[in-house]
Every structure is written in structure tokens, then in C-alpha cells.
N, C-alpha and C positions, 0 to 999 in steps of 0.2 A: 575264494572271492582274485580273479583276476588283476595282474599289475593297474591298469587303466582306472578300476575301480577305485583304487588302492590311494590313488594319486588324486583322484575326483575328491574322496572323503577328506585326504587331508589338505588339499588346496581350501576345498569348503571351512574346515574347522579353521584354518590357518587366518582366513578372512572373515572368521566370527572370532576370533582375537584380536586381528586388527581392528575391526570395526567396535568391538566391545572395548578396546582399550582409548580409541578416540574418540566414543561417548563417553568416556571418563573422564579423559583428560576436557575436553568441553566442558563440560561440567563442573569441573571443580574450578577453571578458568575462569567460570561463569559468576563466580561465587569471591566477595568480596574478599579480602584480607586483610594481614595487617594491623590496624588496632580495630580494626571492626569486623569482625569472622560473621559471618551470616547467619550462624546460631546466636551470636547477640541480637544482629536485626532482628531476627523471628520473635525473640522474645519481646522486646519493644513493641513492635509493630502489635504484639499479641497484647500488651499493659495498654496499651492506647486505644484499639479495639472496644477491650471492658472500663476503658475509662477511669483507671484502675491509678491512683496515687502513690507516691510524687510523680509519676512516667507522667500522665497527659497535662498535666500543668509545667512541667519542665517540656512537653512535646510543642505547649505553644509557647512558649519562651524561643523555642526551638525558630519553630515559622516567623517570629515575629523580626527575628533576627534576619533570617534565608529573605523575607518580604524584603527589606530595607536593603539588601542586597540586591534584587532584580533592579532597584533604583538607582545602582553607582555606575559609574564610566568608569574604565578600569583606568591604572597608571604607571602601567611596564615602563621603562628606562631600560636604554642601552647597557647602560654602566649601574650598579646597585653599588655605589657609592657612598659605605658610611665608614665617617670620621669617628675617631677614638670617644669612646664616652666620657671619658674623665678629662679630654681635652677638649671638647666642645659636645658638651651636653644636648644643647640646644639644637643645634646643626647636625645630631646623630640622630635625634628623635625625631624630626621632623623629616628628614629622610630616610629611617625607617617604615614609614607609615605607609607607605608606596607598596608595599609588600605585607604587610601586616596588614591593611585594609581590603586588598584584592585577594591574600590568602584565606580571608577568616571569611568572606562572603563566599569564596569557592566552594569552599570546608561546608559553611551554614547549609547552600543549595545542595549540593552534593548530598548530604544526610538528609535535608528535606525531602529530596526525590527517593532516597531509599524509603522513606518512611512514608511517602504519597503516594508516588507513581506519577507525579506531575511532570508533564516534561517542556514545564519551562524551566523550573528549579534546574533540571539538567543544564539545560541550553546554557543557562546562566552563570554555571560554574563550569562549563565546558570555556563560554565567553572569556573567562581569567586566564585559564591555563593554556588558551592559544595565544592568548596576548601577549603573556611572558613568553609565554617559548618562540613566538615570533619576534620579540624586541629584546628580552633579554642577554644578551651575549657573555658577558664578563661580570666580577665583584673586582671591588677593589677599596683602596682604603685600611687605616688596620682594623678595622670592625662588621669589614665586609662580607668575610666567609663566616664570622660569628652571628650577625643576625640574618645573614641567609639560612644558615641551620635552625636556627631556633624561633625564626619567624615562617619560614617557607616550609616547616611541616605539614602545614594544613593546604597546599599545593599538593605535595604528594598523597596526602589523606587523600584528598576530595580525588585526583588523580584514579587513584585503587578502586576507589567507589565506583567511579564509572568507566573505567578500561574498555568493560564491553558494550559500552552502553553502542545504541548504532548511529546515535547521531553523532558519535565521535569521529568523525573524518579519521580513512587511514592514513593521510597524509600529514592532518593535522596530529596526530596521533606518532605518527614518526617524529617532528620537528618536536614535542614534546621528550618522546625519548632524547634527542639530541641535548635538550635543555637539560634533562634530569641528569647525562654522563655529563659533560662537559663546563657545565654552571653549577649546578645543582650539590652533583655528589662531589664535584672535585672541589669544591668550596668548605663542605662538610672535612672532605678526605683529608682536606690541608691542614686540618691542625686537630684530628682525632686522637693526634697520641698526646696530647695535653692530659695533665694528670689532676684536674681541676673543674670545674661546671661546663669550659668548653668543650672543652673532649668529650663529656657526659652528650650534650645535646648534637654535639657532631656525628656522635657514634650512634645517637639517636636517628638522626636526620640521613644519616647513611643506609642503616638499617632499611629503612624505609624506602630510599630509593634501591634499594636492592631487591626488596619484594615485587617492586614496581616491575622493575627492571628481569626479574628470576633468577638473579645473580647471585647463586649459592654459594659458589667460593669467596667474594666478598663479604656473604651473608656471614660466615663461618668465622671470616678475618673479626670481624667485627663484636663478634660473641668473642671468641678468645681475648678480644682487648679489655672487654666488659667485665669480663671473669676475672683476668690480672690487675684487674685496678680496684674490683668493689672492697676488698678488706684492707689498702694500703687509702684509700680514701675517707674509709669511717673507722673512726677510731674504740677503742674496747666499750669505754662509755655513753657511744653512740655519734658525738659530735663528728662532724664535717673537718676533717684536718686541713682543708685548704681556705675551705670557707668561713672558718673562725676568724682568720686573719683578715677580714673586710672592714675591720673597726665597726660601726655602728651600723652597719648592713649585713652580719654575717647572721641575724636569723632570713633574711631574706634572703640570703646567695646559697645558704642549707636549703630552702627552699628548691631555689635555683638549681641546685646538682642535686636532688634526689627526685626530681621532675623528671627528668629524661630519665634519670635511672630506672627507674620506677615503670616507666613508657617502654622502654629498649626489654626490660623483663617479659614484658604483656606481648611485643611485640613476636618475641624470641617461642614464646608459648603458644600464640595460635599457630605460628609458622612449623614448630618442631616437636609441641609438646614439653619441653623441659622446661621444668619447672624451677625457675631462677629465685622466687621469690620467697622459697623455701634453706637457700644456703645459709650457713653460719658456719662461722670458725672461731673459736675459743669466746664464744658469748656473743660475738658480733655478727649483725644481722642489716639487713635494711628494718626489719621491722622496729628494730632498737634504734635507728637514727630517727626513724620517722616520729617514736614517741618522743626523743629528748627535742624534736621540734616542737612537737605540740606544748609539751612542759613547758619551754622557756618563751614560744609563744604567748602563752598563758601566763607565764611571770618573767618578765624578761628583768626584774628587779637579781636574780637568781643567775644571769647571764653572766658567768665571768670572764669573759674574752672583751667586754666594752661596756662604759656604763650608758645606759639607756638608749642600746638598740631600737630600732625599729622593729615594730613588728606588722603581721598582718590584720588586717580589718575591714570595713565595708566601705572605708574613707580612704584606701589606699589610692594613691593614682592609679595604680598600673591593673587593680583588680583587687579580688577578694581571696587573696592567699591568706594560707596554704588550704583554706578551706577545701578547694577545689582536686587537691592533692589529694587530702585526707579524705574526702567523699568517696574519689573513685578508688582509694587502696583500701576502704572498708570492705568494698566487696572482694578480695581475699582474705583480711586478715581478722573480719569481724568482731573489731574493738569495740566494745564500749565505750571509751574514751573520746573514738574518734566520731560515732555517734552522736552524741551527746555534743559532739562541739561543731558539726556541722549542720544539725537536728533542724534548728530554728530558722536557717538562712536558707532552706530549700525552697525553687529548685537553683542550683548554683550553676550558674554561665561563670564562663574566665573568658571577655570577649579579646582580652589584647595584649599585646608585644610578647609571650612565648605560649608555643603550643603544644603543650603534651594533654593535657588535661581540660577541654575548652567545656566541654556539656557533660560533667561527670554525675551527674543525677538520670539521665537520660540514658544514658548508656554503664550502666551497672558493670561490672566485673566478674568474673567468675570461672572460679577453675573446675565445679564438681554441675556442667551443665547445665543448663538456664534452666528453671522450671515456672 
């Protein structure tokens, strides 16, 4: 074989390797990640086609929310200015609604698009994403960064689901990338060093931003921070060290901490296959904290930290917690106690305030592949 032929063969092989790598890159980037890997979406679509319960009823509940979102106009603000909750509860709740309503609508529509393929849902979700990216330039006051973190997660999840949608124009997505880096993730990272629920939500929010931005360095920084904090936060008996200090709201804040911790674990697993759900140290684990939460939510009279604590039920103003959390984590731990607690209320939808486990019945978790 002469030198020219060898060069031609080598060139052909290199071109083939490049082409295959490019195709794999494109294929991978077309798949949703973060909170909703493609294998999960494919599983859910199969259940809907077969009208299998509780997925089919849960799907109809999603479509009701998404259709409501189609009728909503955006509420984006230049300055997401949120006063401290305990200083101004009414003002805090009122100003938070702009992001909560728009984010929940964007997320619901993005999920509906993934399951139905109907363009109207994608277009509406993109409308909300573009509105916030173009309008919102900053956050302020005591709780601006925190509410941005625990309510804005919906924006990041919607963006991840739609980042390769042809209807999302390149210039608009570039603007959303700017917003993600300079407003959303900046807000999250400014408080991610906290050792309580604020830090948990901000690290979860930052992880979602990292997935969308493909920022592996910051992603790994968040993972290390989560690992370093976990066994400082959960006591050997399962109580959350910082959250039980919140007087009558200790059970609520326990939920409010465990929701983003567990959601962060799920994102990490989807991106790296590292199973943080199995972490245990001297008998302390996420599962033990969840068991502690469930038991005391059912037996508040045994909550030793404060008399007559607030518990989660279907009448709570913020939605039905901790059922959404326990429904989601039942896919990981397969707990009879979890299942018995949530079964009467399926399909569970958690539509307001904080967004980690919003549609847990419709989108179950699995570490052993979806079947």
C-alpha cells in the first residue's frame, strides 16, 4: 500500500470517528436531563398510551394545569424584590407570586409538550422563559435570592426540557443563558453556603442551572457541598438539626429541607449515575430523615421540639406536603409506609410555593431502569 492510499484511509477513518462523535453529541444534547431524563419521559408516555393508572389520571391533571397556563399572561419584573417573610408576610407572598405563577405554568406546559408533542405547549412555555430572561435583571431584599432559588427551579426545568426545541430562537435562548448565569444562578450561589433549607434549595437550583449551562466544574462544586453538609444536617435519630429549631413550623421546615436535598440527589444521579440516595453514616441517612418526617407528621403529639406543630394535610395553604416528597421518594426506597400514606391521594400535584416534586405521581423515580 503506497503512502497516498494510507493517508486516504487514515483521513477516512478520522472523518468517520468525527462524524460518529458529532452524531452522538447531537443525540445526547437532544435528550432532556436534569430532573426528567429521557428514559423517564419514555416510560410515562408508554403508561399514558396504555391508559395505565395512576399515570393516566395524573396525566389528565397535568393537562388541566398546562391548559390553564395557556391562558395566563406573563408577570416578569425587572427587580425580583422579595421582603423577608417574617418582616412582611403579606408582601413576601404577594411579590413571590409573579415567578411562582409563571414558572409553574412554564414547567407544566413544557412537560405537556414532552408528553403530547403539541406545539402550543412548547410555545407557551418559551413565552414565559423569554419574558423573564428579557425583563428580569436582578433580585433584591432579604428573600429575593431564596425565593428565586426555590420558585425559579421550574424555569430551569422547563428550559432543560425545551433547550433543543426549534421554536426557541437562538437569540432568545442566548438571552435566557445570560439570565441563568447572571440572575438565577447568581442568586442561588450567593446563599448556597448556608447550612439549612436555604442552602439546600440554592444548591438544588444551582445544580439545575449547571445542567442547562453544561457547567461541569460548578456542578461538581455543588455535589461536594451537598455531600459535606448532609451528615451535619441529619441527626442520628433522623431529625433535621437546623429545621427543628423553627418552633411550630419545624415539621414543615423539615419537609422544606428534605425536598431539595432529595431532588439534588436525583439530578446528580441522572447526570453522573452516582447514587447519593444510598449514603449512610453511623446509621444516619436520607431515608431515616424521611421516616422521621412521616412519623411525626402522623404523630405530632410526639414532636418533642414544640407543642402542637403544623402538619401537612390537604387543607394546608401551600399544598399537600409531605405527600409530594414521599410519593417521589417511594420510587427509590419502595417503602410500604410511604405508599400507605400517599395512596389515598393520588394523583398528587403540588402546584405552588416551592418546586422540586411537583408532579411526583406522573413522573416516578427509578434507579433500576424504567419498565
